Every structure is written in C-alpha cells, then in structure tokens.
C-alpha positions in Angstrom: 132.2 -38.6 18.1 128.7 -37.0 18.2 126.4 -37.4 15.3 125.5 -34.1 13.8 121.9 -33.3 12.8 122.2 -33.0 9.0 118.6 -31.7 8.6 119.3 -28.6 10.7 116.2 -29.4 12.8 115.6 -27.6 16.0 115.0 -30.0 18.9 112.5 -28.5 21.4 112.2 -29.8 24.9 108.8 -29.6 26.7 109.3 -29.9 30.4 106.5 -31.7 32.4 105.5 -28.7 34.4 105.1 -26.6 31.3 103.3 -29.3 29.4 100.4 -29.1 31.8 99.6 -25.7 30.4 98.1 -22.7 32.1 94.4 -21.9 31.7 93.5 -18.3 30.8 90.2 -16.9 29.5 91.4 -13.3 28.8 94.3 -12.0 26.8 95.5 -8.4 27.0 97.7 -7.2 24.2 99.9 -4.1 24.3 102.7 -3.0 22.1 105.6 -0.5 21.7 107.6 0.2 18.6 109.9 -2.8 19.4 107.7 -5.4 21.0 104.3 -6.9 21.6 103.3 -7.9 25.1 100.7 -10.6 25.5 99.3 -11.1 29.1 97.2 -14.2 29.6 94.7 -13.7 32.5 92.4 -16.0 34.4 89.2 -14.3 35.4 87.0 -16.1 37.9 83.3 -15.3 38.2 82.4 -13.2 41.2 86.0 -12.3 41.9 86.9 -8.6 41.8 90.6 -9.3 41.0 92.2 -11.4 38.2 95.8 -12.5 38.0 98.1 -12.6 35.0 99.0 -16.2 34.5 101.7 -15.7 31.9 103.3 -12.9 30.0 104.8 -13.4 26.5 107.0 -10.7 24.9 107.4 -10.9 21.2 109.3 -9.0 18.5 106.9 -7.5 15.9 108.0 -10.0 13.3 107.2 -12.9 15.7 103.8 -11.4 16.5 103.0 -11.3 12.8 104.1 -15.0 12.5 102.0 -15.9 15.5 99.0 -14.1 13.9 99.5 -16.1 10.7 99.9 -19.4 12.5 96.7 -18.8 14.5 94.7 -17.9 11.4 96.0 -21.1 9.7 95.2 -23.3 12.8 91.7 -21.7 13.2 90.9 -22.4 9.6 92.0 -26.0 10.0 90.0 -26.4 13.2 86.8 -24.9 11.6 87.3 -27.1 8.6 87.2 -30.2 10.9 84.8 -29.2 13.6 82.7 -26.3 12.2 82.7 -22.6 12.6 83.7 -21.1 16.0 81.0 -18.6 17.0 81.9 -15.7 19.2 79.5 -14.3 21.9 78.9 -11.2 19.9 77.6 -13.3 17.1 75.2 -15.2 19.3 72.1 -13.8 21.0 73.1 -12.4 24.3 72.1 -14.2 27.4 70.9 -12.1 30.3 73.6 -11.4 32.9 72.4 -12.0 36.4 73.9 -9.9 39.1 75.1 -12.8 41.3 78.2 -12.4 43.4 79.9 -15.4 44.9 82.7 -15.8 47.4 85.5 -18.3 47.3 
C-alpha cells in the first residue's frame, strides 16, 4: 500500500537537461485577452539575428503571480546585495560601431 502525502505538497521534478538553464539577455512580452507570451531571446554582439531560446505561455492570473514573485525576490536580493541599477539609471557608455563575425 502506497503512503499518501498528507500535506498535499506538490512534488516537482527537475530534469538534468532543464536544470542547466538557458541563457537569455532579452525578454519580449506579448499578450491577448486570454494569455501572456514571454519569449526569452539570446542576443549576441555583432550578430544581425537573434534566436528565441524559450517561450512561456501563461494565463493572466499566473502572469500576475509571476510579477508578484519577481517583485518579492528582487526586494530580497537587493536587501542582501544592494540595489540593482539599470543601464538607463547609469551614465551611458559610448557605443562603438564594431561589427564582429562568428
């Protein structure tokens, strides 16, 4: 006889290939009346094309929960490590017109 989980806890499995994560340095967010679409993109310097690395589709309620969770985690991060400054809050560095090839 299997032992039932009396705490009603959800067990989440993290597969090894997913645990490695995917690097993205740009997020594009779109929405309709029934869903939010988050595209995570990796942009490489000097490359004219960027690829979507992952797409997440969320119900509006889950998007709102994600927003709250991010706000909470950012506040905790900044409490421990200091404020996160965004590029528009820092003096802009000159952009050099350098094109590279890969």
